[in-house]
C-alpha positions as YAML, in Angstrom:
chain: A
units: angstrom
residues:
- id: 1
  name: UNK
  ca: [248.88, 46.67, 21.35]
- id: 2
  name: UNK
  ca: [250.32, 43.97, 23.37]
- id: 3
  name: UNK
  ca: [254.03, 43.55, 23.27]
- id: 4
  name: UNK
  ca: [254.89, 39.95, 21.55]
- id: 5
  name: UNK
  ca: [256.74, 37.70, 23.81]
- id: 6
  name: UNK
  ca: [260.04, 36.73, 22.85]
- id: 7
  name: UNK
  ca: [261.00, 34.36, 25.35]
- id: 8
  name: UNK
  ca: [259.49, 30.49, 24.77]
- id: 9
  name: UNK
  ca: [258.45, 30.57, 28.25]
- id: 10
  name: UNK
  ca: [256.49, 33.54, 27.84]
- id: 11
  name: UNK
  ca: [255.01, 32.19, 24.62]
- id: 12
  name: UNK
  ca: [254.04, 29.05, 26.21]
- id: 13
  name: UNK
  ca: [252.57, 30.75, 29.51]
- id: 14
  name: UNK
  ca: [250.50, 32.92, 26.87]
- id: 15
  name: UNK
  ca: [249.25, 29.73, 25.04]
- id: 16
  name: UNK
  ca: [248.27, 27.95, 28.07]
- id: 17
  name: UNK
  ca: [246.67, 30.94, 29.74]
- id: 18
  name: UNK
  ca: [244.31, 31.31, 26.40]
- id: 19
  name: UNK
  ca: [243.74, 27.49, 26.34]
- id: 20
  name: UNK
  ca: [242.65, 27.71, 30.01]
- id: 21
  name: UNK
  ca: [239.95, 30.54, 29.36]
- id: 22
  name: UNK
  ca: [238.83, 28.69, 26.08]
- id: 23
  name: UNK
  ca: [238.21, 25.62, 28.07]
- id: 24
  name: UNK
  ca: [236.52, 27.60, 31.05]
- id: 25
  name: UNK
  ca: [234.48, 29.50, 28.40]
- id: 26
  name: UNK
  ca: [232.98, 26.67, 26.03]
- id: 27
  name: UNK
  ca: [234.01, 23.54, 28.17]
- id: 28
  name: UNK
  ca: [235.39, 20.35, 27.28]
- id: 29
  name: UNK
  ca: [234.32, 17.64, 24.69]
- id: 30
  name: UNK
  ca: [233.84, 19.56, 21.44]
- id: 31
  name: UNK
  ca: [235.51, 18.39, 18.20]
- id: 32
  name: UNK
  ca: [239.45, 19.21, 18.32]
- id: 33
  name: UNK
  ca: [238.98, 21.24, 15.25]
- id: 34
  name: UNK
  ca: [236.83, 23.74, 17.24]
- id: 35
  name: UNK
  ca: [239.43, 24.27, 19.82]
- id: 36
  name: UNK
  ca: [242.17, 24.48, 17.12]
- id: 37
  name: UNK
  ca: [240.31, 27.30, 15.30]
- id: 38
  name: UNK
  ca: [239.39, 29.21, 18.17]
- id: 39
  name: UNK
  ca: [242.66, 28.88, 19.88]
- id: 40
  name: UNK
  ca: [244.51, 30.09, 16.78]
- id: 41
  name: UNK
  ca: [242.36, 33.16, 16.70]
- id: 42
  name: UNK
  ca: [242.55, 33.80, 20.43]
- id: 43
  name: UNK
  ca: [246.49, 33.83, 20.29]
- id: 44
  name: UNK
  ca: [246.55, 36.01, 17.10]
- id: 45
  name: UNK
  ca: [244.33, 38.40, 19.07]
- id: 46
  name: UNK
  ca: [247.10, 38.37, 21.81]
- id: 47
  name: UNK
  ca: [249.63, 39.52, 18.95]
- id: 48
  name: UNK
  ca: [251.10, 36.07, 18.56]
- id: 49
  name: UNK
  ca: [251.96, 34.78, 15.15]
- id: 50
  name: UNK
  ca: [250.46, 31.24, 14.63]
- id: 51
  name: UNK
  ca: [250.75, 28.86, 12.16]
- id: 52
  name: UNK
  ca: [247.73, 25.96, 11.75]
- id: 53
  name: UNK
  ca: [248.29, 22.75, 10.06]
- id: 54
  name: UNK
  ca: [251.52, 23.32, 9.17]
- id: 55
  name: UNK
  ca: [252.85, 20.74, 6.98]
- id: 56
  name: UNK
  ca: [256.47, 19.34, 8.19]
- id: 57
  name: UNK
  ca: [258.77, 17.59, 5.76]
- id: 58
  name: UNK
  ca: [261.35, 14.84, 6.90]
- id: 59
  name: UNK
  ca: [264.85, 14.55, 5.56]
- id: 60
  name: UNK
  ca: [266.93, 11.80, 6.56]
- id: 61
  name: UNK
  ca: [269.75, 10.11, 4.85]
- id: 62
  name: UNK
  ca: [269.09, 11.29, 1.67]
- id: 63
  name: UNK
  ca: [265.49, 10.28, 1.87]
- id: 64
  name: UNK
  ca: [262.86, 13.34, 1.90]
- id: 65
  name: UNK
  ca: [259.28, 12.57, 2.88]
- id: 66
  name: UNK
  ca: [257.05, 15.62, 2.42]
- id: 67
  name: UNK
  ca: [254.20, 16.36, 4.67]
- id: 68
  name: UNK
  ca: [255.31, 13.67, 6.83]
- id: 69
  name: UNK
  ca: [252.92, 15.09, 9.39]
- id: 70
  name: UNK
  ca: [251.02, 18.28, 10.16]
- id: 71
  name: UNK
  ca: [251.51, 20.31, 13.23]
- id: 72
  name: UNK
  ca: [248.11, 21.30, 14.76]
- id: 73
  name: UNK
  ca: [249.78, 24.87, 15.89]
- id: 74
  name: UNK
  ca: [253.39, 26.30, 15.87]
- id: 75
  name: UNK
  ca: [253.43, 29.70, 17.69]
- id: 76
  name: UNK
  ca: [255.88, 32.30, 17.11]
- id: 77
  name: UNK
  ca: [257.93, 29.67, 15.13]
- id: 78
  name: UNK
  ca: [259.26, 28.32, 18.40]
- id: 79
  name: UNK
  ca: [256.62, 26.39, 20.04]
- id: 80
  name: UNK
  ca: [254.77, 23.26, 18.97]
- id: 81
  name: UNK
  ca: [251.06, 22.83, 20.03]
- id: 82
  name: UNK
  ca: [249.26, 19.54, 19.54]
- id: 83
  name: UNK
  ca: [245.69, 19.49, 20.67]
- id: 84
  name: UNK
  ca: [243.10, 16.77, 21.80]
- id: 85
  name: UNK
  ca: [239.55, 16.39, 22.64]
- id: 86
  name: UNK
  ca: [239.49, 13.00, 24.42]
- id: 87
  name: UNK
  ca: [238.68, 11.71, 27.95]
- id: 88
  name: UNK
  ca: [242.24, 11.22, 28.92]
- id: 89
  name: UNK
  ca: [245.93, 11.18, 27.47]
- id: 90
  name: UNK
  ca: [247.34, 7.86, 26.42]
- id: 91
  name: UNK
  ca: [250.92, 7.19, 26.23]
- id: 92
  name: UNK
  ca: [251.08, 7.69, 22.31]
- id: 93
  name: UNK
  ca: [249.78, 11.23, 22.49]
- id: 94
  name: UNK
  ca: [253.25, 12.10, 24.47]
- id: 95
  name: UNK
  ca: [255.08, 10.21, 21.90]
- id: 96
  name: UNK
  ca: [253.67, 12.01, 19.11]
- id: 97
  name: UNK
  ca: [254.56, 15.35, 20.39]
- id: 98
  name: UNK
  ca: [258.02, 14.20, 21.42]
- id: 99
  name: UNK
  ca: [258.39, 12.89, 17.82]
- id: 100
  name: UNK
  ca: [257.22, 16.23, 16.33]
- id: 101
  name: UNK
  ca: [259.66, 18.37, 18.41]
- id: 102
  name: UNK
  ca: [262.59, 16.17, 17.83]
- id: 103
  name: UNK
  ca: [261.98, 16.25, 14.03]
- id: 104
  name: UNK
  ca: [261.42, 19.96, 13.95]
- id: 105
  name: UNK
  ca: [264.14, 20.73, 16.30]
- id: 106
  name: UNK
  ca: [261.88, 23.08, 18.43]
- id: 107
  name: UNK
  ca: [262.72, 23.22, 21.85]
- id: 108
  name: UNK
  ca: [259.12, 22.72, 23.56]
- id: 109
  name: UNK
  ca: [255.70, 20.89, 22.57]
- id: 110
  name: UNK
  ca: [252.79, 21.33, 24.56]
- id: 111
  name: UNK
  ca: [249.91, 18.66, 24.54]
- id: 112
  name: UNK
  ca: [246.54, 20.19, 25.31]
- id: 113
  name: UNK
  ca: [243.65, 18.12, 25.74]
- id: 114
  name: UNK
  ca: [240.18, 19.92, 25.86]
- id: 115
  name: UNK
  ca: [238.23, 16.80, 26.62]
- id: 116
  name: UNK
  ca: [239.63, 16.79, 30.24]
- id: 117
  name: UNK
  ca: [237.08, 17.90, 32.82]
- id: 118
  name: UNK
  ca: [239.62, 19.82, 34.91]
- id: 119
  name: UNK
  ca: [241.91, 22.07, 32.38]
- id: 120
  name: UNK
  ca: [245.19, 21.35, 34.61]
- id: 121
  name: UNK
  ca: [244.65, 17.47, 33.91]
- id: 122
  name: UNK
  ca: [244.94, 18.13, 30.21]
- id: 123
  name: UNK
  ca: [248.07, 19.92, 30.01]
- id: 124
  name: UNK
  ca: [251.49, 18.35, 29.11]
- id: 125
  name: UNK
  ca: [254.98, 19.96, 28.33]
- id: 126
  name: UNK
  ca: [256.91, 17.83, 26.23]
- id: 127
  name: UNK
  ca: [260.80, 19.21, 26.20]
- id: 128
  name: UNK
  ca: [262.92, 18.21, 23.31]
- id: 129
  name: UNK
  ca: [266.17, 17.04, 25.18]
- id: 130
  name: UNK
  ca: [267.67, 15.47, 22.01]
- id: 131
  name: UNK
  ca: [267.07, 17.47, 18.82]
- id: 132
  name: UNK
  ca: [267.82, 15.23, 16.05]
- id: 133
  name: UNK
  ca: [270.01, 17.69, 13.88]
- id: 134
  name: UNK
  ca: [270.00, 15.37, 10.94]
- id: 135
  name: UNK
  ca: [266.15, 16.23, 10.39]
- id: 136
  name: UNK
  ca: [265.41, 19.96, 11.40]
- id: 137
  name: UNK
  ca: [262.83, 20.16, 8.63]
- id: 138
  name: UNK
  ca: [261.30, 23.00, 10.19]
- id: 139
  name: UNK
  ca: [264.15, 24.97, 9.95]
- id: 140
  name: UNK
  ca: [264.34, 24.39, 6.27]
- id: 141
  name: UNK
  ca: [260.79, 25.85, 5.77]
- id: 142
  name: UNK
  ca: [260.36, 28.21, 8.54]
- id: 143
  name: UNK
  ca: [263.20, 30.80, 9.76]
- id: 144
  name: UNK
  ca: [263.36, 30.28, 13.32]
- id: 145
  name: UNK
  ca: [263.96, 33.42, 15.67]
- id: 146
  name: UNK
  ca: [267.42, 33.21, 16.84]
- id: 147
  name: UNK
  ca: [268.72, 31.29, 13.44]
...
């Protein structure tokens, strides 16, 4: 049994490695849902905790929006992973992940595009440099490591 990484960078490396092998083995261009299901299982096989389609609530200024969005994958309750299967990224994809990491308070998000012909062109790190403490809905529904 493999030791589960506790550092977010180790978790991110493991996710990127698993995604790379998945892209190499089955190729680009399938439906996003196929990559999501397979990547989640590959990561679980590595001993990582993975939540799929995790509903995220937003709370702000006394307003609560249940299921404001769903995160494709949350790994080890510390890394958000958004998957795409499109020819190339468009600016809204990065904004989507930035929104998700800010609203959840998570420090890092990965945007992975399985539609890209070359895997490295389909991976983006989105760093949460401005966590919105007023939101933190993920912290309410999931106990994050270190809290």
